Backbone as JSON, one array per atom type, in Angstrom:
{
  "sequence": "XXXXXXXXXXXXXXXXXXXXXXXXXXXXXXXXXXXXXXXXXXXXXXXXXXXXXXXXXXXXXXXXXXXXXXXXXXXXXXXXXXXXXXXXXXXXXXXXXXXXXXXXXXXXXXXXXXXXXXXXXXXXXXXXXXXXXXXXXXXXXXXXXXXXXXXXXXXXXXXXXXXXXXXXXXXXXXXXXXXXXXXXXXXXXXXXXXXXXXXXXXXXXXXXXXXXXXXXXXXXXXXXXXXXXXXXXXXXXXXXXXXXXXXXXXXXXXXXXXXXXXXXXXXXXXXXXXXXXXXXXXXXXXXXXXXX",
  "N": [[-41.58, -10.57, 3.53], [-38.94, -11.44, 4.02], [-37.49, -9.69, 2.41], [-37.93, -7.35, 3.8], [-36.51, -7.81, 6.17], [-33.88, -7.84, 5.18], [-33.75, -5.24, 4.26], [-33.98, -3.87, 6.68], [-31.59, -4.67, 7.85], [-29.76, -3.38, 6.16], [-30.36, -0.73, 6.78], [-29.58, -0.55, 9.49], [-26.83, -1.09, 9.21], [-26.18, 1.19, 7.86], [-26.19, 3.14, 9.82], [-23.84, 2.92, 11.14], [-21.64, 4.59, 10.6], [-22.04, 6.9, 12.09], [-21.45, 6.2, 14.75], [-18.84, 5.28, 14.43], [-17.58, 7.6, 13.7], [-17.62, 9.0, 16.09], [-15.95, 7.37, 17.65], [-13.47, 7.52, 16.3], [-13.03, 10.19, 16.63], [-12.47, 10.32, 19.3], [-9.99, 9.15, 19.41], [-9.25, 6.7, 18.31], [-7.98, 4.69, 15.67], [-9.24, 4.06, 12.3], [-8.81, 1.34, 11.61], [-8.44, 0.18, 14.11], [-10.94, 0.66, 15.21], [-12.51, -0.9, 13.52], [-11.5, -3.46, 14.11], [-12.15, -3.68, 16.86], [-14.89, -3.67, 16.64], [-15.49, -6.23, 15.52], [-14.3, -7.95, 17.35], [-15.65, -7.44, 19.8], [-18.23, -8.02, 18.92], [-17.96, -10.72, 18.35], [-17.51, -11.77, 20.92], [-19.95, -11.15, 22.17], [-21.86, -12.55, 20.58], [-20.96, -15.14, 20.94], [-21.39, -15.63, 23.66], [-24.18, -15.45, 23.66], [-24.85, -17.66, 22.02], [-23.83, -19.81, 23.53], [-25.41, -19.72, 25.84], [-28.16, -19.51, 25.04], [-28.54, -20.86, 22.62], [-27.15, -23.46, 21.97], [-27.17, -25.43, 20.08], [-26.69, -24.17, 17.71], [-23.98, -24.07, 17.49], [-23.09, -26.45, 16.63], [-21.4, -28.01, 14.14], [-20.14, -29.61, 11.16], [-16.87, -30.93, 11.28], [-15.41, -30.84, 8.9], [-16.39, -28.62, 7.66], [-15.47, -26.39, 8.93], [-13.37, -24.82, 7.89], [-14.66, -23.54, 5.84], [-16.49, -21.81, 7.09], [-14.6, -20.26, 8.39], [-13.34, -19.08, 6.22], [-15.38, -17.48, 5.19], [-15.79, -15.71, 7.34], [-13.27, -14.45, 7.52], [-12.5, -13.67, 4.85], [-14.91, -12.7, 3.57], [-15.9, -10.91, 5.42], [-14.07, -9.61, 7.46], [-11.85, -8.97, 5.79], [-13.06, -7.42, 3.84], [-13.64, -5.03, 5.26], [-11.02, -4.18, 5.88], [-9.81, -3.8, 3.32], [-11.46, -1.8, 2.38], [-10.88, 0.35, 4.1], [-8.19, 0.74, 3.42], [-8.47, 1.51, 0.79], [-9.76, 3.96, 1.14], [-7.68, 5.38, 2.28], [-5.85, 5.65, 0.16], [-7.32, 6.73, -1.91], [-10.25, 8.23, -1.86], [-13.11, 8.82, 0.28], [-15.42, 9.01, -1.25], [-14.78, 7.8, -3.78], [-14.07, 5.25, -2.83], [-16.48, 4.35, -1.72], [-18.03, 4.1, -4.02], [-16.68, 2.03, -5.37], [-16.92, -0.03, -3.48], [-19.68, -0.46, -3.5], [-20.06, -1.74, -5.88], [-20.74, -4.2, -5.47], [-23.4, -5.41, -5.87], [-23.29, -5.9, -8.59], [-21.23, -7.82, -8.84], [-22.39, -9.83, -7.33], [-24.63, -10.43, -8.88], [-23.46, -11.42, -11.23], [-22.08, -13.68, -10.19], [-24.26, -15.1, -9.17], [-25.62, -15.92, -11.42], [-23.74, -17.66, -12.49], [-23.15, -19.57, -10.4], [-25.59, -20.19, -9.04], [-27.38, -20.43, -11.04], [-29.25, -18.45, -11.58], [-31.7, -16.63, -13.4], [-30.86, -14.18, -15.77], [-32.58, -11.63, -15.84], [-34.12, -8.88, -17.64], [-35.25, -6.85, -15.98], [-33.86, -7.19, -13.59], [-31.28, -6.55, -14.34], [-31.58, -3.86, -14.95], [-32.23, -2.92, -12.39], [-29.85, -3.43, -11.01], [-28.11, -1.67, -12.34], [-29.37, 0.79, -11.77], [-29.12, 0.83, -8.97], [-26.32, 0.85, -8.71], [-25.51, 3.26, -10.05], [-26.97, 4.96, -8.51], [-25.61, 4.77, -6.08], [-23.23, 5.89, -6.91], [-23.96, 8.58, -7.29], [-24.9, 9.19, -4.7], [-22.58, 9.0, -3.22], [-21.37, 11.43, -3.56], [-19.49, 12.13, -5.42], [-19.66, 13.82, -7.6], [-19.78, 16.28, -6.52], [-17.71, 16.59, -4.89], [-15.39, 17.88, -5.44], [-11.9, 17.99, -5.91], [-10.62, 14.8, -6.49], [-8.68, 12.22, -5.29], [-6.97, 9.64, -6.89], [-5.63, 6.38, -7.06], [-3.77, 3.55, -8.3], [-3.48, 1.37, -6.48], [-5.43, 2.06, -4.6], [-7.78, 1.85, -6.12], [-7.74, -0.87, -6.82], [-7.92, -2.06, -4.27], [-10.4, -1.04, -3.47], [-12.16, -2.2, -5.35], [-11.65, -4.82, -4.65], [-12.75, -4.83, -2.09], [-15.45, -4.55, -2.75], [-15.89, -6.97, -4.13], [-15.31, -8.77, -2.07], [-17.28, -8.05, -0.26], [-19.51, -8.81, -1.72], [-19.14, -11.53, -1.79], [-20.11, -12.61, 0.58], [-22.86, -12.84, 0.3], [-22.98, -14.76, -1.71], [-21.43, -17.0, -0.76], [-22.73, -17.3, 1.66], [-25.31, -18.0, 0.85], [-24.81, -20.51, -0.16], [-23.91, -21.92, 2.16], [-26.18, -21.84, 3.71], [-27.73, -23.83, 2.79], [-26.99, -26.03, 4.14], [-26.79, -25.34, 6.84], [-28.32, -23.55, 9.64], [-29.59, -20.13, 9.71], [-28.79, -18.84, 12.04], [-26.52, -20.3, 12.85], [-24.72, -19.75, 10.74], [-24.43, -16.95, 11.04], [-23.33, -16.78, 13.64], [-20.81, -18.17, 13.45], [-19.6, -16.75, 11.4], [-19.22, -14.17, 12.49], [-17.66, -14.84, 14.74], [-15.25, -15.93, 13.65], [-14.41, -13.71, 12.21], [-13.91, -11.97, 14.31], [-11.85, -13.3, 15.7], [-9.82, -13.28, 13.78], [-9.47, -10.54, 13.59], [-8.01, -9.84, 15.82], [-5.37, -10.19, 15.14], [-4.78, -7.98, 13.66], [-4.23, -5.8, 15.16], [-2.68, -4.14, 18.03], [-3.14, -5.66, 20.86], [-2.59, -5.09, 23.66], [-2.02, -2.35, 23.68], [-4.44, -1.39, 22.75], [-6.21, -2.14, 24.76], [-5.34, -0.53, 26.85], [-6.1, 1.95, 25.83], [-8.89, 1.68, 25.87], [-9.37, 1.54, 28.59], [-8.57, 4.05, 29.46], [-10.17, 5.74, 27.91], [-13.11, 5.47, 28.56], [-15.66, 6.06, 27.58], [-15.68, 5.27, 25.01], [-16.32, 2.61, 24.96], [-19.08, 2.41, 25.04], [-19.84, 3.33, 22.49], [-18.58, 1.37, 20.96], [-19.91, -0.95, 21.76], [-22.42, -0.32, 20.77], [-21.91, -0.36, 18.02], [-21.1, -3.04, 17.77], [-23.4, -4.48, 18.57], [-25.84, -3.21, 17.48], [-25.01, -2.56, 14.89], [-23.73, -4.74, 13.88], [-24.03, -7.58, 14.98], [-26.92, -7.82, 15.13], [-27.86, -6.77, 12.5], [-26.43, -8.54, 10.76], [-27.54, -10.96, 11.45], [-30.25, -10.51, 10.74], [-29.94, -10.06, 8.0], [-28.9, -12.52, 7.15], [-31.0, -14.29, 7.78], [-32.96, -13.25, 6.09], [-31.66, -13.66, 3.65], [-31.81, -16.37, 3.29], [-34.25, -16.83, 2.18], [-34.34, -15.33, -0.08], [-33.24, -14.29, -3.32], [-29.75, -14.09, -3.97], [-28.76, -11.96, -5.53], [-30.9, -10.17, -5.51], [-31.01, -9.56, -2.79], [-28.55, -8.24, -2.45], [-28.94, -5.91, -3.92], [-31.07, -4.69, -2.56], [-29.76, -4.07, -0.2], [-28.42, -1.82, -0.85], [-29.56, 0.29, 0.29], [-28.12, 1.05, 2.41], [-25.94, 3.06, 1.94], [-27.6, 5.25, 1.55], [-28.91, 5.65, 3.99], [-26.65, 6.21, 5.51], [-25.83, 8.58, 4.33], [-28.03, 10.31, 4.8], [-27.97, 10.31, 7.59], [-25.52, 11.57, 8.01], [-26.12, 14.1, 7.21], [-28.29, 15.09, 8.83], [-27.45, 14.49, 11.43], [-24.63, 14.72, 11.65], [-24.45, 17.06, 10.34], [-23.45, 17.44, 7.73], [-22.67, 18.4, 4.3], [-25.22, 18.15, 1.78], [-25.86, 17.38, -1.45], [-27.57, 18.19, -4.58], [-27.09, 16.19, -6.43], [-26.64, 14.0, -4.76], [-29.18, 13.69, -3.73], [-30.5, 12.86, -6.03], [-29.22, 10.42, -6.35], [-30.18, 9.02, -4.08], [-32.85, 8.77, -4.83], [-32.6, 7.09, -7.1], [-31.63, 4.67, -6.0], [-33.71, 3.99, -4.25], [-35.7, 3.66, -6.16], [-34.69, 1.41, -7.53], [-34.89, -0.57, -5.57], [-37.65, -0.55, -5.16], [-38.59, -1.4, -7.66], [-37.76, -4.04, -7.62], [-39.58, -5.17, -5.93], [-41.88, -5.32, -7.33], [-43.65, -7.71, -8.77], [-43.97, -9.8, -11.62], [-46.43, -11.75, -13.5], [-45.35, -14.33, -13.85], [-43.44, -14.52, -11.8], [-45.06, -14.3, -9.59], [-46.53, -16.67, -9.71]],
  "CA": [[-41.01, -10.45, 4.88], [-37.49, -11.6, 3.95], [-36.95, -8.44, 1.87], [-37.99, -6.36, 4.88], [-35.39, -8.1, 7.08], [-32.67, -7.39, 4.5], [-33.82, -3.78, 4.26], [-33.69, -3.45, 8.06], [-30.15, -4.87, 8.04], [-29.08, -2.29, 5.46], [-30.57, 0.51, 7.54], [-28.72, -0.61, 10.67], [-25.45, -0.93, 8.75], [-26.0, 2.57, 7.45], [-26.01, 4.02, 10.98], [-22.54, 2.65, 11.77], [-20.74, 5.72, 10.43], [-22.26, 7.87, 13.17], [-20.7, 5.73, 15.92], [-17.42, 5.23, 14.08], [-17.09, 8.98, 13.72], [-17.41, 9.33, 17.5], [-14.79, 6.62, 18.13], [-12.25, 8.09, 15.71], [-12.84, 11.53, 17.22], [-11.89, 10.09, 20.63], [-8.57, 8.85, 19.25], [-9.01, 5.38, 17.75], [-7.81, 4.67, 14.22], [-10.29, 3.29, 11.65], [-8.5, -0.09, 11.69], [-8.72, -0.23, 15.5], [-12.4, 0.67, 15.36], [-13.02, -2.07, 12.81], [-11.12, -4.65, 14.87], [-12.96, -3.72, 18.08], [-16.25, -4.02, 16.23], [-15.61, -7.67, 15.33], [-13.92, -8.64, 18.59], [-16.76, -7.32, 20.73], [-19.37, -8.74, 18.34], [-17.68, -12.15, 18.52], [-17.73, -12.09, 22.33], [-21.4, -11.07, 22.44], [-22.61, -13.63, 19.92], [-20.51, -16.42, 21.54], [-22.13, -15.76, 24.92], [-25.58, -15.72, 23.29], [-24.96, -19.03, 21.51], [-23.57, -20.74, 24.61], [-26.5, -19.68, 26.82], [-29.51, -19.66, 24.5], [-28.68, -21.67, 21.4], [-25.94, -24.26, 21.81], [-27.29, -26.23, 18.86], [-26.16, -23.4, 16.58], [-22.53, -24.24, 17.46], [-22.78, -27.79, 16.11], [-21.12, -28.06, 12.7], [-19.25, -30.69, 10.75], [-15.46, -30.5, 11.3], [-14.91, -30.57, 7.54], [-16.92, -27.33, 7.19], [-14.89, -25.3, 9.72], [-12.57, -23.94, 7.03], [-15.59, -22.75, 5.02], [-16.94, -20.72, 7.95], [-13.45, -19.39, 8.62], [-13.11, -18.34, 4.99], [-16.42, -16.45, 5.11], [-15.53, -14.71, 8.37], [-12.04, -13.7, 7.23], [-12.5, -13.08, 3.51], [-16.14, -11.97, 3.24], [-16.26, -9.94, 6.45], [-12.96, -8.79, 7.95], [-11.05, -8.47, 4.67], [-13.82, -6.34, 3.21], [-13.42, -3.81, 6.04], [-9.62, -3.78, 5.75], [-9.6, -3.29, 1.97], [-12.21, -0.55, 2.27], [-10.11, 1.39, 4.78], [-6.98, 1.0, 2.62], [-8.93, 2.26, -0.38], [-10.0, 5.33, 1.58], [-6.37, 5.99, 2.51], [-5.15, 5.94, -1.09], [-8.18, 7.47, -2.85], [-11.13, 9.1, -1.07], [-14.31, 8.11, 0.73], [-16.37, 8.98, -2.37], [-14.36, 6.76, -4.73], [-14.12, 3.96, -2.14], [-17.89, 3.96, -1.61], [-18.48, 3.65, -5.34], [-16.08, 0.73, -5.64], [-17.51, -1.0, -2.56], [-21.05, -0.78, -3.9], [-20.15, -2.52, -7.11], [-21.06, -5.55, -4.98], [-24.55, -6.03, -6.53], [-22.88, -6.36, -9.92], [-20.5, -9.07, -8.66], [-23.35, -10.84, -6.86], [-25.46, -10.81, -10.01], [-22.64, -12.27, -12.11], [-21.84, -14.95, -9.5], [-25.53, -15.8, -9.02], [-25.91, -16.55, -12.71], [-22.77, -18.74, -12.67], [-23.2, -20.61, -9.37], [-26.95, -20.55, -8.65], [-28.19, -20.54, -12.26], [-30.33, -17.48, -11.59], [-31.93, -16.08, -14.73], [-30.46, -12.78, -15.9], [-33.75, -10.96, -16.4], [-33.91, -7.46, -17.94], [-35.6, -6.02, -14.83], [-32.8, -7.28, -12.59], [-30.15, -5.8, -14.89], [-31.92, -2.44, -14.76], [-32.14, -2.63, -10.95], [-28.42, -3.4, -10.66], [-27.55, -0.42, -12.87], [-29.94, 1.89, -11.0], [-28.5, 0.81, -7.64], [-24.92, 1.24, -8.82], [-25.4, 4.68, -10.35], [-27.48, 5.66, -7.34], [-24.5, 4.84, -5.12], [-22.27, 6.85, -7.47], [-24.47, 9.93, -6.98], [-24.98, 9.36, -3.25], [-21.22, 9.15, -2.68], [-20.97, 12.83, -3.63], [-18.32, 12.28, -6.27], [-19.85, 14.92, -8.53], [-19.73, 17.55, -5.81], [-16.64, 16.47, -3.9], [-14.23, 18.67, -5.84], [-10.75, 17.22, -6.37], [-10.64, 13.44, -5.97], [-7.4, 11.55, -5.46], [-7.14, 8.26, -7.34], [-4.38, 5.64, -7.26], [-4.0, 2.17, -8.72], [-3.67, 0.53, -5.3], [-6.72, 2.4, -4.01], [-8.84, 1.3, -6.97], [-7.7, -2.33, -6.68], [-8.44, -2.4, -2.94], [-11.82, -0.72, -3.46], [-12.85, -3.27, -6.08], [-11.52, -6.01, -3.83], [-13.74, -4.71, -1.02], [-16.75, -4.83, -3.36], [-15.96, -8.41, -4.38], [-15.35, -9.42, -0.77], [-18.62, -7.76, 0.28], [-20.46, -9.61, -2.48], [-18.92, -12.96, -1.55], [-20.91, -13.09, 1.71], [-24.16, -13.25, -0.23], [-22.81, -15.99, -2.48], [-21.01, -18.08, 0.14], [-23.79, -17.47, 2.65], [-26.4, -18.72, 0.2], [-24.37, -21.9, -0.25], [-23.85, -22.52, 3.49], [-27.53, -21.91, 4.26], [-28.33, -25.08, 2.34], [-26.6, -27.04, 5.11], [-26.89, -24.87, 8.22], [-29.32, -22.52, 9.93], [-29.14, -18.75, 9.61], [-28.11, -18.5, 13.29], [-25.19, -20.91, 12.82], [-23.88, -18.98, 9.81], [-24.15, -15.66, 11.65], [-22.45, -16.98, 14.79], [-19.44, -18.51, 13.05], [-19.07, -15.66, 10.59], [-18.76, -13.12, 13.4], [-16.59, -15.37, 15.6], [-14.0, -16.02, 12.89], [-13.98, -12.34, 11.9], [-13.37, -11.43, 15.56], [-10.56, -13.95, 15.98], [-8.85, -12.76, 12.8], [-9.25, -9.11, 13.87], [-7.0, -9.72, 16.88], [-4.04, -10.16, 14.51], [-4.6, -6.72, 12.92], [-4.04, -4.71, 16.12], [-1.84, -4.38, 19.2], [-4.15, -5.84, 21.92], [-2.23, -4.4, 24.9], [-2.18, -0.91, 23.44], [-5.87, -1.1, 22.59], [-6.83, -2.28, 26.09], [-4.98, 0.7, 27.58], [-6.95, 3.02, 25.29], [-10.25, 1.46, 26.34], [-9.4, 1.85, 30.03], [-8.45, 5.51, 29.6], [-11.32, 6.39, 27.25], [-14.22, 4.56, 28.87], [-16.85, 6.39, 26.8], [-15.59, 4.57, 23.72], [-16.92, 1.28, 25.11], [-20.51, 2.55, 24.69], [-19.92, 3.39, 21.03], [-18.17, 0.08, 20.42], [-21.02, -1.88, 22.01], [-23.48, 0.05, 19.83], [-21.5, -0.89, 16.72], [-21.06, -4.5, 17.84], [-24.75, -5.04, 18.68], [-26.81, -2.64, 16.54], [-24.49, -2.44, 13.52], [-23.03, -5.96, 13.45], [-24.71, -8.84, 15.3], [-28.33, -7.77, 14.73], [-28.06, -6.72, 11.05], [-25.94, -9.75, 10.1], [-28.55, -11.99, 11.68], [-31.41, -10.18, 9.91], [-29.58, -10.26, 6.59], [-28.74, -13.95, 6.9], [-32.34, -14.87, 7.79], [-33.6, -12.82, 4.84], [-30.95, -14.24, 2.51], [-32.21, -17.76, 3.15], [-35.49, -16.88, 1.41], [-34.26, -14.31, -1.11], [-32.14, -14.45, -4.26], [-28.56, -13.35, -3.54], [-28.66, -10.72, -6.28], [-31.95, -9.27, -5.02], [-30.6, -9.12, -1.45], [-27.45, -7.29, -2.58], [-29.48, -4.63, -4.4], [-31.85, -4.09, -1.47], [-28.83, -3.56, 0.8], [-27.89, -0.52, -1.28], [-30.19, 1.31, 1.14], [-27.12, 1.42, 3.41], [-25.32, 4.38, 1.73], [-28.61, 6.29, 1.67], [-29.06, 5.91, 5.42], [-25.42, 6.85, 5.96], [-25.83, 9.96, 3.83], [-29.05, 11.05, 5.54], [-27.46, 10.48, 8.95], [-24.44, 12.55, 8.01], [-26.71, 15.43, 7.02], [-29.11, 15.52, 9.96], [-26.77, 14.31, 12.72], [-23.28, 15.3, 11.58], [-24.6, 18.35, 9.67], [-22.59, 17.51, 6.56], [-23.31, 18.94, 3.1], [-26.02, 17.22, 0.98], [-26.04, 18.04, -2.75], [-28.67, 17.77, -5.46], [-26.69, 14.91, -7.02], [-26.87, 12.96, -3.76], [-30.64, 13.49, -3.68], [-30.81, 12.05, -7.21], [-28.75, 9.07, -6.03], [-31.15, 8.42, -3.16], [-34.02, 8.42, -5.63], [-32.27, 5.96, -7.96], [-31.54, 3.44, -5.2], [-35.08, 3.69, -3.8], [-36.41, 3.16, -7.34], [-34.22, 0.06, -7.82], [-35.47, -1.46, -4.55], [-39.09, -0.6, -5.42], [-38.8, -2.23, -8.85], [-37.56, -5.44, -7.24], [-40.76, -5.65, -5.21], [-42.98, -5.47, -8.3], [-43.52, -9.05, -9.37], [-44.84, -10.07, -12.76], [-47.3, -12.93, -13.33], [-44.53, -15.52, -13.73], [-42.82, -14.54, -10.47], [-46.15, -14.5, -8.62], [-46.83, -18.1, -9.71]],
  "C": [[-39.48, -10.53, 4.84], [-36.82, -10.34, 3.4], [-36.92, -7.35, 2.93], [-36.84, -6.55, 5.86], [-34.07, -7.61, 6.49], [-32.61, -5.87, 4.49], [-33.46, -3.23, 5.64], [-32.19, -3.59, 8.36], [-29.36, -3.74, 7.38], [-29.19, -0.97, 6.2], [-29.66, 0.56, 8.76], [-27.25, -0.45, 10.29], [-25.16, 0.52, 8.39], [-25.78, 3.53, 8.61], [-24.62, 3.88, 11.6], [-21.59, 3.84, 11.7], [-20.85, 6.75, 11.54], [-21.44, 7.49, 14.4], [-19.2, 5.69, 15.65], [-16.8, 6.62, 14.13], [-16.79, 9.42, 15.16], [-16.15, 8.64, 18.04], [-13.48, 7.21, 17.6], [-11.96, 9.47, 16.27], [-12.2, 11.41, 18.6], [-10.4, 9.78, 20.53], [-8.24, 7.47, 18.72], [-8.87, 5.48, 16.23], [-8.96, 3.86, 13.6], [-10.06, 1.78, 11.73], [-8.79, -0.62, 13.09], [-10.22, -0.3, 15.74], [-13.02, -0.55, 14.71], [-12.72, -3.34, 13.59], [-11.96, -4.79, 16.13], [-14.4, -4.12, 17.78], [-16.41, -5.54, 16.17], [-15.26, -8.45, 16.59], [-15.07, -8.62, 19.59], [-17.98, -8.09, 20.22], [-19.19, -10.25, 18.52], [-17.93, -12.59, 19.96], [-19.23, -12.14, 22.66], [-22.14, -12.26, 21.85], [-22.2, -15.01, 20.46], [-21.26, -16.68, 22.84], [-23.59, -16.11, 24.65], [-25.74, -17.18, 22.88], [-24.77, -20.05, 22.63], [-24.73, -20.83, 25.6], [-27.85, -20.06, 26.22], [-29.64, -20.61, 23.3], [-27.41, -22.48, 21.14], [-25.97, -25.1, 20.54], [-26.68, -25.51, 17.65], [-24.65, -23.56, 16.44], [-22.11, -25.6, 16.88], [-22.62, -27.73, 14.59], [-20.22, -29.25, 12.41], [-17.82, -30.18, 10.73], [-14.94, -30.13, 9.91], [-15.4, -29.23, 6.98], [-16.33, -26.13, 7.94], [-14.15, -24.31, 8.83], [-13.47, -23.05, 6.17], [-16.12, -21.56, 5.83], [-15.8, -19.73, 8.19], [-13.19, -18.5, 7.4], [-14.13, -17.21, 4.84], [-16.14, -15.33, 6.1], [-14.33, -13.83, 8.06], [-12.13, -12.97, 5.91], [-13.72, -12.18, 3.26], [-16.47, -10.86, 4.24], [-15.1, -9.03, 6.85], [-12.14, -8.19, 6.81], [-11.74, -7.32, 3.95], [-13.57, -5.02, 3.92], [-12.0, -3.28, 5.84], [-9.34, -3.16, 4.39], [-10.29, -1.95, 1.78], [-11.45, 0.6, 2.91], [-8.83, 1.74, 4.02], [-7.34, 1.84, 1.4], [-9.17, 3.72, -0.04], [-8.68, 6.08, 1.75], [-5.71, 6.45, 1.21], [-6.02, 6.65, -2.14], [-8.99, 8.5, -2.06], [-12.33, 8.28, -0.65], [-15.3, 7.96, -0.42], [-16.03, 7.86, -3.34], [-14.48, 5.38, -4.09], [-15.55, 3.45, -2.02], [-18.41, 3.42, -2.94], [-17.96, 2.25, -5.64], [-16.66, -0.35, -4.75], [-18.89, -1.43, -3.03], [-21.17, -1.19, -5.36], [-20.59, -3.94, -6.75], [-22.31, -6.16, -5.64], [-24.22, -6.56, -7.92], [-22.17, -7.7, -9.81], [-21.43, -10.19, -8.2], [-24.2, -11.34, -8.01], [-24.71, -11.76, -10.94], [-22.44, -13.65, -11.48], [-23.12, -15.77, -9.37], [-25.92, -16.53, -10.31], [-25.02, -17.78, -12.9], [-23.01, -19.89, -11.7], [-24.61, -21.08, -9.03], [-27.91, -20.65, -9.82], [-29.41, -19.61, -12.25], [-30.47, -16.89, -13.0], [-31.59, -14.58, -14.74], [-31.57, -12.03, -16.61], [-33.48, -9.47, -16.61], [-34.19, -6.55, -16.74], [-34.49, -6.02, -13.8], [-31.55, -6.5, -13.04], [-30.37, -4.3, -14.68], [-31.78, -2.05, -13.29], [-30.69, -2.54, -10.49], [-27.81, -2.08, -11.11], [-28.07, 0.79, -12.11], [-29.29, 1.99, -9.62], [-27.06, 1.3, -7.69], [-24.77, 2.74, -9.07], [-25.99, 5.53, -9.23], [-26.41, 5.83, -6.29], [-23.43, 5.83, -5.6], [-22.68, 8.27, -7.11], [-24.46, 10.18, -5.48], [-23.6, 9.61, -2.64], [-20.74, 10.59, -2.71], [-19.79, 13.09, -4.55], [-18.43, 13.47, -7.22], [-19.8, 16.29, -7.85], [-18.61, 17.57, -4.79], [-15.39, 17.27, -4.25], [-13.12, 17.76, -6.33], [-10.76, 15.85, -5.7], [-9.31, 12.77, -6.3], [-7.64, 10.09, -5.82], [-5.77, 7.61, -7.51], [-4.72, 4.22, -7.64], [-4.28, 1.25, -7.55], [-5.03, 0.78, -4.67], [-7.87, 1.81, -4.79], [-8.91, -0.22, -6.82], [-8.29, -2.76, -5.34], [-9.94, -2.13, -2.85], [-12.64, -1.78, -4.18], [-12.79, -4.58, -5.3], [-12.52, -6.01, -2.68], [-15.14, -5.02, -1.54], [-16.95, -6.32, -3.62], [-16.08, -9.18, -3.07], [-16.73, -9.26, -0.13], [-19.67, -8.64, -0.41], [-20.35, -11.1, -2.15], [-19.73, -13.5, -0.36], [-22.27, -13.58, 1.24], [-24.07, -14.58, -0.96], [-22.47, -17.16, -1.57], [-22.08, -18.37, 1.18], [-24.95, -18.27, 2.1], [-26.08, -20.21, 0.12], [-24.42, -22.59, 1.12], [-25.25, -22.68, 4.11], [-28.29, -23.15, 3.76], [-28.06, -26.2, 3.34], [-26.91, -26.65, 6.55], [-27.95, -23.79, 8.38], [-28.72, -21.13, 9.81], [-28.38, -18.33, 10.87], [-26.68, -19.05, 13.29], [-24.24, -20.14, 11.91], [-23.48, -17.64, 10.42], [-23.13, -15.8, 12.78], [-21.01, -17.23, 14.35], [-18.81, -17.45, 12.17], [-18.46, -14.58, 11.48], [-17.6, -13.6, 14.27], [-15.26, -15.41, 14.85], [-13.49, -14.65, 12.48], [-13.33, -11.71, 13.13], [-12.01, -12.0, 15.9], [-9.48, -13.4, 15.04], [-8.5, -11.31, 13.07], [-8.17, -8.89, 14.92], [-5.6, -9.55, 16.29], [-3.78, -8.88, 13.72], [-4.28, -5.55, 13.85], [-2.99, -5.1, 17.17], [-2.79, -4.46, 20.41], [-3.84, -5.06, 23.2], [-2.44, -2.9, 24.79], [-3.65, -0.53, 23.37], [-6.61, -1.19, 23.93], [-6.55, -1.03, 26.93], [-5.86, 1.87, 27.13], [-8.37, 2.9, 25.83], [-10.4, 1.82, 27.81], [-9.39, 3.37, 30.24], [-9.7, 6.22, 29.06], [-12.54, 5.49, 27.37], [-15.47, 4.81, 28.02], [-16.87, 5.63, 25.48], [-16.26, 3.2, 23.78], [-18.4, 1.31, 24.71], [-20.68, 2.55, 23.18], [-19.58, 2.04, 20.39], [-19.27, -0.96, 20.6], [-22.18, -1.6, 21.05], [-23.17, -0.51, 18.45], [-21.58, -2.41, 16.7], [-22.45, -5.12, 17.84], [-25.66, -4.54, 17.56], [-26.33, -2.65, 15.09], [-23.76, -3.69, 13.04], [-23.86, -7.21, 13.71], [-26.15, -8.84, 14.79], [-28.51, -7.71, 13.22], [-27.55, -7.95, 10.3], [-26.92, -10.89, 10.27], [-29.77, -11.76, 10.79], [-31.13, -10.46, 8.44], [-29.5, -11.75, 6.25], [-30.08, -14.66, 6.88], [-33.06, -14.52, 6.49], [-32.98, -13.47, 3.62], [-31.39, -15.68, 2.24], [-33.44, -17.89, 2.25], [-35.51, -15.87, 0.26], [-33.09, -14.6, -2.04], [-30.97, -13.57, -3.82], [-28.45, -12.0, -4.24], [-29.69, -9.69, -5.82], [-31.57, -8.71, -3.65], [-29.52, -8.05, -1.54], [-27.95, -5.91, -3.03], [-30.26, -3.92, -3.3], [-30.93, -3.45, -0.44], [-28.17, -2.25, 0.38], [-28.6, 0.63, -0.57], [-29.18, 1.84, 2.15], [-26.47, 2.78, 3.16], [-26.32, 5.53, 1.82], [-28.79, 6.67, 3.13], [-27.84, 6.64, 5.97], [-25.38, 8.31, 5.55], [-26.82, 10.83, 4.6], [-28.59, 11.31, 6.97], [-26.38, 11.52, 9.03], [-24.97, 13.97, 7.88], [-27.41, 15.92, 8.28], [-28.43, 15.39, 11.32], [-25.4, 14.97, 12.72], [-23.27, 16.65, 10.88], [-23.62, 18.52, 8.5], [-23.4, 17.96, 5.34], [-24.04, 17.83, 2.32], [-26.39, 17.9, -0.32], [-27.26, 17.52, -3.5], [-28.36, 16.4, -6.06], [-26.91, 13.76, -6.04], [-28.35, 12.66, -3.61], [-31.09, 12.63, -4.86], [-30.41, 10.6, -6.95], [-29.69, 8.34, -5.1], [-32.37, 7.94, -3.93], [-33.79, 7.2, -6.5], [-32.23, 4.64, -7.19], [-32.92, 3.02, -4.71], [-35.88, 3.1, -4.96], [-36.0, 1.73, -7.65], [-34.82, -0.95, -6.85], [-36.98, -1.64, -4.78], [-39.4, -1.5, -6.61], [-38.67, -3.72, -8.54], [-38.81, -6.03, -6.58], [-41.97, -5.84, -6.11], [-42.8, -6.79, -9.03], [-44.49, -9.2, -10.54], [-45.63, -11.35, -12.53], [-46.49, -14.21, -13.11], [-43.92, -15.65, -12.35], [-43.85, -14.8, -9.39], [-46.51, -15.98, -8.52], [-45.75, -18.88, -8.98]]
}
């Protein structure tokens, strides 16, 4: 069941590109779209917590900085580094670097959580990574621009993305999945305010009212709900396994771009989809030792 929740989170995250494309087409920059995503999500989840689950807001004062670090470093920073990487390289290269996250999670899980580095898990990590390489379209994208800063930011995004699984696993030993989700989103939203010009953005929202619908879709369907599902699933799943399962996200994004945005889909991308699906399927096959 926990793997299914993580898979559902990955699918919802994969649909975000459809809404972001609509927002940027209206006139918002990627950074503004990212900031609005976290600000609106923070407002929504704060209202939910205050009305339906006030207990989720109770934390130890000494742990506030830990939640803030997760929200800023593991969530908001990941988005910012990813967008910078796209600016200096390409979407294809940036996607590959971002989805090195299962590799970083696997390494960190062995170090911090003493997870056993089993051959099957190594194979799954490699299948997921190379699947993302193929899905990104790098082999059919033609000329690809690469720069040192773009590569560094892309790898940083992958590490930042992976850190949520690691830090989240640690915090879930003390707090509930709802508490982690609430504070992660709130701190990401607060930090996002400092990346934009609030007055200018409010004027844009007033003029382009249709954008509010897309932003709410991103905030609810692509942020609050999937982060909650992922956090609940993470509580009962190894961090490395969760990271690999979430590689379903680029597959959903690719399929959505083909059938909704009518973008090109190559044979190499089809191979990539197959590799990621295979890696997730292998994770679900348990041997006798794991069954016990």
